[in-house]
C-alpha positions in Angstrom: 56.4 170.2 149.9 59.8 171.8 150.8 61.1 175.1 149.6 62.5 175.0 146.0 66.2 175.6 146.3 68.5 177.3 143.8 70.2 174.6 141.7 73.8 174.1 142.8 76.6 174.4 140.2 76.8 170.8 138.9 80.1 168.9 139.3 80.9 167.7 135.8 83.3 165.4 134.1 85.0 166.6 130.9 86.4 164.3 128.2 88.8 165.5 125.5 88.2 164.9 121.8 90.5 166.2 119.1 92.4 168.1 121.8 89.4 170.0 123.0 87.5 169.2 126.3 84.2 169.5 124.5 82.4 166.4 126.0 80.8 167.3 129.3 79.0 164.7 131.5 76.9 165.1 134.7 73.4 165.4 136.1 71.1 168.4 135.8 73.2 170.3 133.3 70.6 172.6 131.6 71.6 175.9 133.0 75.3 175.0 133.0 75.0 174.1 129.4 73.2 177.2 128.3 75.6 179.5 130.2 78.6 177.7 128.5 77.0 178.0 125.1 76.1 181.6 125.4 79.5 182.5 126.8 81.7 180.4 124.5 79.7 179.9 121.2 78.4 183.4 120.6 75.7 183.7 118.0 72.8 185.9 117.2 70.4 183.0 116.6 70.3 179.7 118.4 68.1 177.0 116.9 66.8 174.0 118.9 66.0 171.1 116.6 64.2 168.3 118.4 61.3 165.9 117.9 57.7 165.5 119.0 58.6 163.0 121.8 61.2 165.3 123.4 59.6 168.7 123.0 56.7 168.2 125.4 59.0 167.1 128.2 62.0 169.3 127.9 61.6 172.2 125.4 59.7 174.6 127.7 62.5 174.3 130.3 65.1 174.9 127.7 63.3 178.1 126.6 62.7 179.3 130.1 66.3 178.7 131.3 67.7 180.2 128.1 65.9 183.5 128.9 67.1 183.4 132.6 70.7 182.6 131.7 70.8 185.2 128.9 69.4 187.8 131.3 72.0 187.0 133.9 74.7 187.3 131.4 73.1 190.7 130.3 72.7 189.5 126.7 69.0 190.1 126.3 69.2 193.9 126.1 72.6 194.3 124.6 72.3 192.0 121.6 69.7 190.9 119.1 69.7 187.4 120.7 67.0 185.0 119.8 66.1 181.3 120.3 63.9 179.6 117.8 62.8 175.9 117.6 62.0 173.4 115.0 60.2 170.1 115.8 60.1 167.1 113.5 58.4 163.7 113.7 60.4 161.0 115.6 61.9 158.0 114.0 64.4 156.9 111.4 62.0 157.9 108.6 62.7 161.6 109.4 66.4 161.1 108.7 66.0 161.9 105.0 67.0 164.4 102.4 63.4 165.7 102.3 63.4 166.6 106.1 66.9 168.1 105.8 65.6 170.4 103.0 62.5 171.3 105.1 64.8 172.4 108.0 67.0 174.4 105.7 64.0 176.2 104.2 62.8 177.0 107.7 66.1 178.5 108.6 66.2 180.6 105.5 62.6 181.8 106.2 63.7 182.9 109.6 66.6 184.9 108.1 69.3 182.7 109.8 72.8 183.5 108.7 76.3 182.3 109.4 76.2 183.4 113.0 73.6 180.7 113.7 74.2 177.9 116.2 72.2 174.7 116.0 71.3 172.8 119.2 70.5 169.1 118.3 68.4 167.9 121.2 67.3 164.3 120.8 68.5 160.8 119.9 70.7 159.7 117.0 68.2 160.7 114.3 68.2 164.3 115.5 71.9 164.4 116.1 72.8 163.0 112.6 70.2 165.1 110.8 70.8 168.4 112.6 74.5 167.9 112.4 74.3 167.4 108.6 72.2 170.6 108.3 74.9 172.5 110.3 77.6 171.1 108.1 76.0 172.4 104.9 73.9 175.4 105.9 75.7 178.6 104.9 78.7 176.3 104.1 78.9 175.3 107.8 77.6 176.7 111.1 78.5 175.6 114.6 76.3 173.1 116.4 75.9 171.4 119.7 74.9 167.9 120.5 72.4 167.4 123.4 71.8 163.6 123.3 68.7 162.5 125.1 69.1 158.7 124.6 71.8 156.4 125.9 72.6 155.3 122.3 73.2 158.9 121.2 75.2 159.7 124.4 77.8 157.0 123.9 77.8 156.7 120.1 76.2 158.9 117.5 76.7 162.3 119.2 80.5 161.7 119.4 82.8 161.9 116.4 81.2 164.3 114.0 79.7 161.8 111.6 76.5 163.4 110.2 74.2 161.9 107.6 70.8 161.1 106.2 69.5 157.8 104.9 68.6 156.8 101.4 66.6 154.0 99.9 69.9 152.3 99.2 71.0 152.2 102.9 71.7 154.1 106.1 74.0 157.1 106.4 75.2 157.0 102.8 75.0 160.8 102.3 76.6 163.0 104.9 79.8 164.6 106.1 82.3 164.8 109.0 81.4 167.9 111.0 82.5 168.1 114.6 80.1 169.6 117.2 81.4 172.5 119.4 80.1 170.8 122.5 78.5 167.5 123.5 76.5 167.7 126.7 75.7 164.3 128.2 73.1 165.0 130.9 72.2 161.7 132.5 68.9 163.0 133.8 67.4 162.6 130.3 67.6 158.8 130.9 64.9 159.0 133.6 62.3 159.5 130.9 63.8 157.1 128.4 61.7 154.0 127.8 63.4 150.9 129.2 63.8 149.3 125.7 65.5 152.4 124.5 67.9 152.3 127.4 68.7 148.6 126.7 69.2 149.7 123.0 72.0 152.1 124.1 73.6 149.5 126.4 74.4 147.5 123.3 76.9 150.2 122.3 78.3 150.4 125.8 78.9 146.7 125.9 80.4 146.9 122.4 82.9 149.5 123.5 84.0 147.5 126.5 84.3 144.3 124.5 86.8 145.9 122.1 88.7 148.1 124.6 88.9 147.0 128.2 88.2 143.7 130.0 88.0 145.6 133.3 85.3 147.8 131.9 83.5 144.6 130.6 83.7 143.1 134.1 82.2 146.3 135.6 79.2 145.8 133.2 79.0 142.1 134.2 79.0 142.9 137.9 77.0 146.1 137.8 73.8 145.1 136.1 71.5 145.7 139.0 73.2 149.0 140.1 73.2 150.4 136.6 69.5 149.6 136.1 68.7 151.0 139.6 70.3 154.3 138.7 67.8 154.7 135.8 64.7 152.8 136.6 64.3 152.8 140.4 62.3 155.7 141.8 64.9 157.7 143.7 64.2 159.3 147.1 63.9 162.9 146.2 64.8 164.1 149.7 67.6 166.0 148.0 66.7 168.3 145.1 68.8 168.0 142.0 70.0 164.5 143.1 73.4 163.7 141.7 74.3 167.2 140.4 77.0 167.3 143.0 79.1 164.5 144.5 77.6 164.9 147.9 74.1 164.0 146.6 75.2 161.4 144.0 74.2 157.8 144.8 76.6 154.9 144.3 74.4 153.6 141.4 74.5 157.1 139.8 78.2 157.2 140.1 78.5 153.8 138.5 76.2 154.8 135.7 78.2 158.0 135.1 81.5 156.1 135.1 80.2 153.5 132.6 79.0 156.1 130.2 82.0 158.3 130.6 84.4 155.4 129.9 82.5 154.4 126.8 82.4 158.0 125.6 86.1 158.5 126.3 87.1 155.4 124.3 85.2 156.6 121.3 86.7 160.1 121.7 90.2 158.7 121.8 89.6 156.6 118.7 88.1 159.7 116.8 91.1 161.8 117.9 93.5 159.3 116.3 91.4 158.5 113.3 88.8 161.2 112.7 88.0 160.2 109.1 87.7 156.4 109.7 90.8 155.4 107.8 91.4 152.3 109.9 91.4 152.5 113.8 87.9 154.1 113.9 86.6 151.0 112.1 87.0 149.1 115.4 83.9 150.9 116.7 81.9 148.9 114.1 82.2 145.6 116.1 78.8 143.9 115.7 77.8 146.5 113.0 78.7 144.7 109.8 76.1 141.9 110.4 74.0 144.1 112.7 73.4 146.8 110.0 72.4 144.0 107.6 69.9 142.7 110.1 68.7 146.2 110.7 68.1 146.9 107.0 65.7 144.0 107.0 64.0 144.2 110.4 63.9 147.9 111.1 61.9 149.6 112.5 60.6 146.5 114.4 64.0 145.9 115.8 66.1 148.8 117.2 69.6 149.6 116.1 71.2 148.3 119.4 69.1 145.2 119.3 70.4 144.4 115.8 74.0 145.2 116.8 73.6 142.9 119.9 72.8 140.0 117.6 75.5 141.1 115.2 78.1 141.1 118.1 77.3 137.4 118.9 77.6 136.4 115.2 80.9 138.3 114.8 82.2 136.8 118.0 81.3 133.4 116.7 83.2 134.2 113.5 86.2 135.1 115.6 85.9 131.8 117.5 85.6 129.9 114.2 88.8 131.6 112.9 90.6 130.5 116.1 91.1 134.0 117.5 88.5 133.9 120.4 87.8 131.3 123.0 84.4 130.0 123.9 84.3 131.4 127.4 84.6 134.9 125.9 81.7 134.3 123.5 79.6 133.0 126.3 80.4 135.9 128.6 79.4 138.3 125.8 76.2 136.4 125.3 75.3 136.5 129.0 76.0 140.2 129.5 73.8 141.1 126.5 71.1 139.0 128.0 71.5 140.6 131.4 70.7 143.9 129.8 67.7 142.4 128.1 69.1 142.5 124.6 68.4 139.8 122.0 71.3 137.5 121.1 69.6 135.4 118.4 67.0 136.0 115.6 65.3 132.8 116.9 64.3 134.3 120.3 60.6 134.5 120.9 60.6 138.2 121.7 62.4 138.9 118.4 59.9 136.8 116.4 57.0 138.5 118.2 58.4 141.9 117.2 59.2 141.3 113.6 56.2 139.1 112.7 56.6 137.5 109.3 59.9 139.2 108.4 63.0 137.0 108.4 66.6 137.3 107.5 67.6 135.0 104.7 71.3 134.5 104.6 71.5 135.4 100.9 69.7 138.7 101.6 72.1 139.5 104.5 75.1 138.8 102.4 73.7 141.0 99.6 73.2 143.9 102.0 76.7 143.5 103.4 78.2 144.2 100.0 77.3 147.9 100.5 79.3 148.3 103.7 81.6 151.3 103.8 84.4 149.2 105.5 84.6 146.7 102.6 87.8 146.5 100.6 86.5 146.0 97.1 84.3 142.9 97.1 85.9 141.6 100.4 83.9 142.1 103.5 85.6 143.4 106.7 84.6 142.5 110.3 86.0 143.5 113.6 87.5 140.3 115.1 87.9 140.0 118.9 90.9 138.2 120.3 89.6 138.4 123.9 87.2 140.5 125.8 88.8 143.9 125.8 91.0 143.5 122.7 90.8 142.9 119.0 92.8 140.7 116.6 93.8 143.7 114.6 93.6 147.4 115.2 91.2 147.6 112.4 88.5 145.6 110.8 89.7 142.2 109.3 88.9 140.7 105.9 86.7 137.7 106.3 85.7 135.3 103.5 82.0 135.0 102.5 82.2 131.3 103.1 83.0 131.8 106.7 80.3 134.4 107.2 77.8 132.1 105.6 78.7 129.2 107.9 78.1 131.3 111.0 74.9 133.0 109.8 73.2 129.9 108.5 70.9 128.2 110.9 71.4 124.9 109.1 74.6 123.2 107.9 75.5 120.5 105.4 78.3 118.2 106.5 80.3 117.1 103.5 81.7 113.5 103.3 85.3 112.8 102.9 86.3 111.5 99.5 86.4 107.7 99.8 89.4 107.6 97.6 91.3 110.1 99.7 94.3 108.9 101.7 93.6 110.3 105.2 94.6 107.2 107.2 97.9 108.9 108.0 96.1 111.9 109.6 96.8 112.1 113.4 94.7 114.7 115.3 95.5 115.7 118.9 92.8 117.9 120.5 91.3 118.7 123.9 87.6 118.5 124.4 85.4 120.7 126.6 85.2 120.2 130.3 82.7 117.7 131.7 79.2 119.1 132.0 78.4 116.6 134.9 81.5 117.6 136.8 81.2 121.3 136.0 77.6 121.5 137.3 78.5 119.6 140.5 81.6 121.8 141.1 79.5 125.0 140.7 77.0 123.8 143.4 79.8 122.6 145.7 81.8 125.7 145.5 78.8 128.0 145.8 77.6 126.2 148.9 81.2 126.1 150.3 83.2 128.5 152.5 86.1 130.3 150.9 87.3 130.9 147.4 87.8 128.2 144.8 89.4 128.5 141.3 87.6 126.2 138.9 89.8 125.4 135.9 88.7 124.0 132.6 85.0 124.6 133.5 82.6 123.9 130.7 81.0 127.2 129.8 77.9 126.3 127.8 74.2 126.9 127.9 73.7 124.3 130.8 76.4 125.6 133.0 75.5 129.2 132.3 71.9 128.4 133.5 73.4 127.0 136.7 75.6 130.0 137.3 72.8 132.5 136.7 70.5 130.6 139.1 73.1 130.5 141.9 73.7 134.2 141.5 69.9 134.9 141.7 69.8 132.8 144.9 72.6 135.1 146.2 74.5 131.9 146.8 77.9 132.9 145.4 80.0 135.4 143.6 81.7 134.6 140.3 84.7 136.3 138.6 86.8 135.3 135.6 90.6 135.1 135.5 93.2 134.3 132.8 91.1 135.4 129.8 88.2 133.3 131.0 90.1 130.1 131.6 89.6 130.2 135.3 86.3 130.9 137.2 86.9 132.2 140.7 84.0 131.2 143.0 83.5 132.9 146.3 81.1 130.6 148.2 78.3 131.8 150.3 78.4 128.9 152.9 74.9 127.8 152.1 73.3 131.1 153.0 70.7 131.5 150.2 67.8 133.9 149.6 64.6 133.7 147.7 65.3 135.1 144.2 63.6 138.3 143.0 62.1 136.5 140.0 61.6 132.9 138.8 64.5 130.7 138.0 64.1 129.9 134.3 66.2 126.8 133.5 65.5 126.3 129.8 66.0 122.6 129.0 68.8 122.1 131.6 67.7 118.9 133.3 70.8 118.8 135.5 70.3 122.3 136.9 66.5 121.7 137.5 67.2 118.6 139.6 70.2 119.8 141.6 68.6 123.2 142.3 65.3 121.7 143.5 67.0 120.5 146.7 69.3 123.5 146.9 66.2 125.8 147.0 64.9 123.9 150.1 68.0 125.2 152.0 66.5 128.8 152.0 65.3 129.6 155.5 62.0 131.4 156.1 64.0 134.0 158.1 65.8 135.1 154.9 62.8 135.0 152.6 61.8 138.3 151.0 58.3 139.6 150.3 57.8 137.1 147.5 58.2 134.2 150.0 58.7 131.4 147.5 61.0 130.2 144.7 59.7 129.2 141.3 61.7 126.8 139.1 60.5 126.6 135.5 61.8 125.8 132.1 60.9 125.4 128.4 58.2 123.2 126.9 60.3 120.1 127.0 61.4 120.7 130.5 57.8 120.8 131.6 57.5 117.2 130.3 60.7 115.8 131.9 60.1 113.9 135.2 61.1 115.2 138.6 58.4 113.5 140.6 60.4 111.0 142.6 62.8 113.8 143.9 59.9 116.1 144.8 58.0 113.3 146.6 61.1 112.4 148.7 61.5 116.1 149.7 57.8 116.5 150.4 57.8 113.5 152.6 60.8 115.0 154.4 58.8 118.2 155.2 59.8 120.5 152.3 56.9 122.6 151.0 56.9 122.1 147.2 53.9 122.6 144.9 53.4 121.7 141.3 52.2 124.8 139.3 51.0 123.0 136.2 51.4 119.2 135.7 52.2 116.9 138.6 55.6 115.3 138.3 57.3 118.1 136.2 58.3 121.7 136.4 57.3 124.4 137.1 57.3 124.0 140.9 57.1 126.4 143.8 59.2 126.0 146.9 58.2 127.8 150.1 61.0 128.3 152.7 60.4 126.7 156.1 61.8 127.6 159.5 63.9 124.4 159.6 65.0 124.6 156.0 65.8 121.1 154.6 64.9 118.8 157.5 67.1 115.8 156.7 67.1 112.7 158.8 65.7 109.5 157.1 65.0 110.0 153.4 63.8 107.3 151.0 64.2 108.0 147.3 63.4 106.0 144.1 66.5 106.1 141.9 65.3 103.9 139.0 64.7 106.9 136.6 67.6 109.3 137.2 70.8 109.3 139.3 70.5 113.1 139.3 67.8 112.8 141.9 70.3 111.1 144.2 73.0 113.7 143.5 70.5 116.5 144.2 70.0 115.3 147.7 73.6 114.3 148.3 74.9 117.8 147.4 72.6 119.6 149.7 72.5 117.0 152.5 75.4 118.4 154.7 73.3 121.6 155.2 70.2 119.8 156.4 68.9 120.4 159.9 69.7 116.8 160.8 72.3 114.3 159.5 70.9 112.6 156.4 70.5 108.9 155.9 69.5 108.3 152.3 68.0 105.0 151.3 67.6 104.3 147.5 64.5 102.3 146.7 63.3 100.6 143.6 64.3 97.6 141.4 67.5 99.2 140.1 69.7 102.2 140.6 70.5 103.7 137.3 73.9 105.3 136.4 75.6 104.3 139.7 78.9 105.8 138.3 77.4 109.3 138.5 76.5 108.8 142.1 80.0 107.7 142.8 81.3 110.8 141.0 79.2 113.0 143.3 80.5 111.3 146.4 84.1 111.6 145.3 83.7 115.3 144.5 82.0 115.9 147.9 85.1 114.4 149.6 87.3 116.8 147.6 85.3 119.6 149.1 85.6 118.3 152.7 82.5 116.1 153.2 82.9 112.3 153.4 79.8 110.3 152.6 79.6 106.8 154.1 78.0 104.0 152.1 76.3 101.5 154.3 75.0 98.1 153.3 73.1 98.1 150.1 72.0 101.4 148.7 72.1 103.4 151.9 74.2 106.5 152.3 75.0 108.5 155.5 75.9 112.1 155.0 77.2 114.1 158.0 76.2 117.7 158.8 78.8 120.3 157.9 79.9 122.9 155.4 82.0 122.4 152.3 85.5 123.8 152.5 86.5 125.1 149.1 89.8 123.8 147.8 91.9 126.7 146.5 91.8 125.0 143.0 89.7 122.4 141.4 90.5 121.1 137.8 87.6 119.8 135.8 88.4 116.9 133.5 87.2 116.6 129.9 83.6 115.6 129.2 83.7 111.9 128.5 80.4 112.0 126.6 81.6 114.8 124.4 84.9 112.9 123.9 83.1 110.1 122.1 82.4 112.4 119.1 86.0 113.1 117.9 86.9 109.5 118.7 84.0 108.3 116.6 85.1 110.6 113.7 88.4 108.7 113.8 86.5 105.4 113.9 84.3 106.2 110.9 86.9 107.9 108.7 90.1 105.9 109.5 92.1 108.8 111.0 93.9 108.7 114.4 92.7 110.9 117.2 94.3 111.5 120.6 92.5 113.2 123.5 95.2 114.1 126.1 92.6 115.0 128.8 90.5 111.9 129.3 91.7 108.5 130.3 91.1 105.3 132.3 91.1 107.1 135.7 88.2 109.3 134.8 85.3 109.7 137.2 82.9 109.4 134.2 81.6 106.1 132.9 81.6 107.3 129.2 85.4 107.3 129.4 85.3 103.6 128.7 83.6 104.1 125.3 86.8 103.7 123.4 87.7 100.4 125.0 84.2 98.9 125.3 82.7 100.1 122.1 85.3 101.3 119.5 87.8 98.5 120.1 85.3 95.7 119.5 84.1 97.5 116.4 87.6 97.2 114.9 89.4 100.3 116.1 92.9 100.3 117.6 92.7 101.9 121.0 95.5 103.0 123.3 94.4 104.3 126.7 96.5 105.6 129.6 95.3 107.0 132.9 95.0 110.4 131.4 94.8 110.0 127.6 92.9 108.1 124.9 94.0 107.4 121.3 91.8 105.8 118.7 92.8 104.8 115.1 89.9 103.8 112.9 89.9 100.9 110.5 89.7 101.5 106.8 86.5 103.3 105.8 83.5 100.9 105.6 85.1 98.2 107.7 83.6 98.8 111.2 82.2 95.7 112.8 78.7 95.4 114.3 78.2 94.7 118.0 75.7 91.9 118.4 74.9 92.8 122.0 76.3 95.6 124.1 75.0 96.8 127.5 75.7 100.6 127.7 74.0 101.2 131.1 77.2 102.7 132.5 77.6 105.1 129.5 74.0 105.8 128.4 74.7 109.2 126.8 77.2 107.6 124.5 74.6 105.3 122.9 73.8 107.9 120.2 77.4 108.0 119.1 77.5 104.2 119.0 74.2 104.1 117.0 75.5 106.2 114.1 78.6 104.0 113.9 76.4 100.9 114.0 74.6 102.3 111.0 77.7 101.7 108.8 79.0 98.6 110.6 78.5 95.9 108.1 82.0 94.7 107.2 80.7 92.3 104.6 78.9 90.2 107.3 75.5 88.7 106.6 74.5 89.3 110.2 75.2 93.0 110.7 72.9 93.8 113.6 74.0 95.9 116.6 71.8 95.7 119.8 72.3 98.4 122.4 70.6 97.8 125.8 70.6 99.4 129.3 69.6 102.8 128.0 65.9 103.1 129.0 66.6 106.4 130.9 67.4 108.0 127.5 63.7 108.2 126.8 63.4 111.1 129.4 66.3 113.2 128.3 66.2 116.4 126.1 63.9 114.3 124.0 63.0 110.6 123.7 66.4 109.8 122.3 65.8 106.2 121.4 62.7 107.1 119.4 64.4 110.0 117.8 67.5 108.0 116.7 65.3 105.3 115.2 63.3 107.9 113.3 66.3 109.8 111.9 68.3 106.7 111.0 65.3 105.4 109.1 65.4 108.6 107.0 68.9 107.6 105.8 67.7 104.1 104.7 69.0 102.4 107.8 66.8 99.8 109.4 66.5 100.6 113.1 63.9 99.7 115.8 63.3 100.2 119.5 63.9 97.6 122.2 62.3 97.6 125.6 65.5 99.3 127.0 67.5 100.0 123.9 67.8 100.1 120.1 68.5 97.6 117.4 70.3 98.8 114.2 71.0 96.9 110.9 74.4 98.1 109.5 74.4 99.3 105.9 77.0 99.9 103.2 78.1 103.5 103.2 77.4 103.8 99.5 73.7 102.8 100.0 73.0 105.7 102.5 71.4 108.9 101.4 71.0 111.9 103.7 67.3 113.1 104.0 66.6 116.1 101.7 64.8 117.9 104.6 67.7 117.3 106.9 68.2 115.6 110.3 65.8 116.9 112.9 67.7 117.4 116.1 64.8 117.8 118.5 66.8 120.6 120.1 69.1 117.9 121.4 72.9 118.5 121.3 73.8 114.9 121.2 71.6 114.1 118.2 73.2 116.9 116.2 76.7 115.9 117.1 76.1 112.2 116.5 74.6 112.7 113.0 77.4 115.1 112.1 79.7 112.0 112.5 77.6 110.0 110.2 77.7 112.9 107.8 81.4 112.5 107.4 80.9 109.5 105.1 77.3 109.7 103.8 77.5 110.4 100.0 76.4 113.8 98.8 76.4 115.3 102.4 74.1 115.4 105.3 72.0 118.4 106.3 71.8 119.1 110.1 69.0 121.3 111.2 69.0 123.3 114.5 72.8 123.5 114.4 72.9 125.8 117.5 71.6 123.1 119.9 75.2 121.8 120.3 75.8 124.9 122.4 74.3 123.0 125.3 77.6 121.2 125.9 80.1 122.0 123.0 79.4 125.5 121.6 82.5 125.3 119.3 81.7 121.8 117.9 81.3 122.9 114.3 84.5 124.9 114.4 86.4 122.0 115.8 84.9 119.5 113.4 86.3 121.6 110.5 89.4 123.2 111.9 90.7 120.3 114.1 89.2 117.1 112.7 89.6 118.2 109.1 85.9 117.7 108.0 84.1 120.2 105.9 80.6 121.7 106.0 78.6 124.4 104.2 76.1 126.9 105.5 72.6 126.1 104.2 70.1 128.9 103.7 66.5 127.7 103.8 65.3 131.3 103.7 62.4 130.8 106.1 63.2 128.3 108.8 59.8 126.7 108.1 60.7 126.0 104.5 63.0 123.0 104.6 62.2 121.5 101.3 62.9 124.3 98.9 66.4 125.0 100.1 69.5 126.2 98.3 73.0 125.7 99.5 74.7 128.9 100.8 
């Protein structure tokens, strides 16, 4: 072991608050801090208040260094200087009036007077409690904050808010009392449990979200470096690593910068609004709902974890009110997940932590009545307008009805009044970008050379899964421009690496199939110690077929192994020396065209030119294969189709176009057009027309027009005017093989297509592949339609539906089960627009797979109404009450 060197004078950063440079940040600050305190906050008695977690690790060093520093300053012999300590139990339960009284009695027993200085060393509980003691003891004595948790460093230690909790709520009794100094020593983070670090990152993310998009981007891009600075074992070749710039690692510098930026913003806000009269309320983004959740789920969930969920809910409120776009919500969602923070009460890890506790909407609303920000009985929430800025420079009044809609896990779609005259309503709206095109564009641009700006990209659960996976494969770099409207992709040219952990793909079938072949492009030369890539997903994904694709790749030489059940995820892919071999490949395409696209997208990077022969009785969804080929040509690779179902793909690398615009999702476009069809309004979609690459773009002409709608379609737009309510015509026979995803939309329209005809049966065929989607969609539609009183049955490759009079339908009391399938939820919301007494839709959040803002658009753009429904426990769907 080397000689122990004298600690160098640390190089610190100072931040001003209330016109004093009293916030000091750096590494290894103990002696610097004590020297500063003894020199500039003279007292006869210094009292360290800490807890039983911190004391064993740091208290002895504080005592030892105090004596050394005092001796060097010649204070030991010239003054009656003393240092005493008081240790409390850790946890929020200690932040009470009783504990405060115990500390005060202790100080009095030690004959502490007005020349006492209190040193609060710990997390937020210690800082708030000791600060309140300092504010009232002897009518106020100086105190110093020494935060030891990230949460305290960036939040509770700054601003002078001190308090204790009561049975009626948190922080309801306290005062404003500014500390003389705040010492943020980042070395404390090395002994902080990982969950507590993540807890603090919620406040760091919150601050960036309300103050600076560039700071938010730093957090998005710096996840691994920030975590490395705290959790990776540093090479202690240099003693006091980080104390001075010469020994500070890049990751330590980033960590310091992130914490300093967060602290500085709060300090600036406090300087302009010390007593929280308006501006300081911005710091409560995520806290109105987060505090209500915390009141129910604490101590099982930590403060930052509750605020994390609160931020997502309050961002969704901002989106619902039309102030925040979906990309911003999704980016916030992703960065919280990246720092291992919960974003939903439905997450498994949240349920595992809280056990049988749950947050009924009525209970949350009741708790929010006691929020200090409220204006009378009106609730106030910080509303984002973009990442880095807020709608107002203060919290905004939001109605209870809006809050309930966002908090409720279940909704009730209300029918339009049949006597209402809405036929003159004309809605023009744009729909989200195509999921199919978005996922293909992400893979193409990631594999390509150069930079490509993707415009109108769908940013949803599915595309987010794809982006995360490509980043883990080190396949591309992603950055946002124009407030999230443009994704800048810097391609990696096909140079991929084995990811550090498994690729979890949820229920994203497109990503699972496309990435299976992409992962075979990893060369053994670039493989890390793990040596293989694992693709896995949720329970449903482990049932969905991938066998024909895997078999074709295995026969071509790829080393792929099923981990659980043969034919489905999870799979393990081991890199080989030749990567994806290529040459002659035979593939069965009778189940999914995504198998074909998977091989086509990666084929240019194979070791040999690929000739792909599609086998089987029938190739399903040919239009999606054509879409892939057209897009590959846009990225510089031309596929040649030979006789029959044979394709020749040359070797090469994609050349990224400078810009690629993604057209509207044709499957999603069917929903607003169907609202027009079923209600009699007129709807124009300006971003989807006859020249679309997607088969579902023909839905209006091939389905809605024969059902009695007036359809006008140009190359780039589609307008549908519905007939009078209740006069849709059935379709005796319609083959929807070229637009299979749209059959669910057609099915709910067929349920009310009677038009006074005796024979009111609609038969939809050509949709057999819908049995292996997010669920068995044909079976699910039959089951759920039957619950409304609609007669429906399965056909070998389709569904048969008997149209009913609208007045005869009744929504099921237990609601529509969505099977975690976005298309089922959106389809039945259309039926709900006319079903008497309303239609309850369970699992409302499943629409986030392709249209996260669907419920907002259904109400705000299409003019329909819905209520939030509070079932209390999500398992109790019968004893419900409307919220």
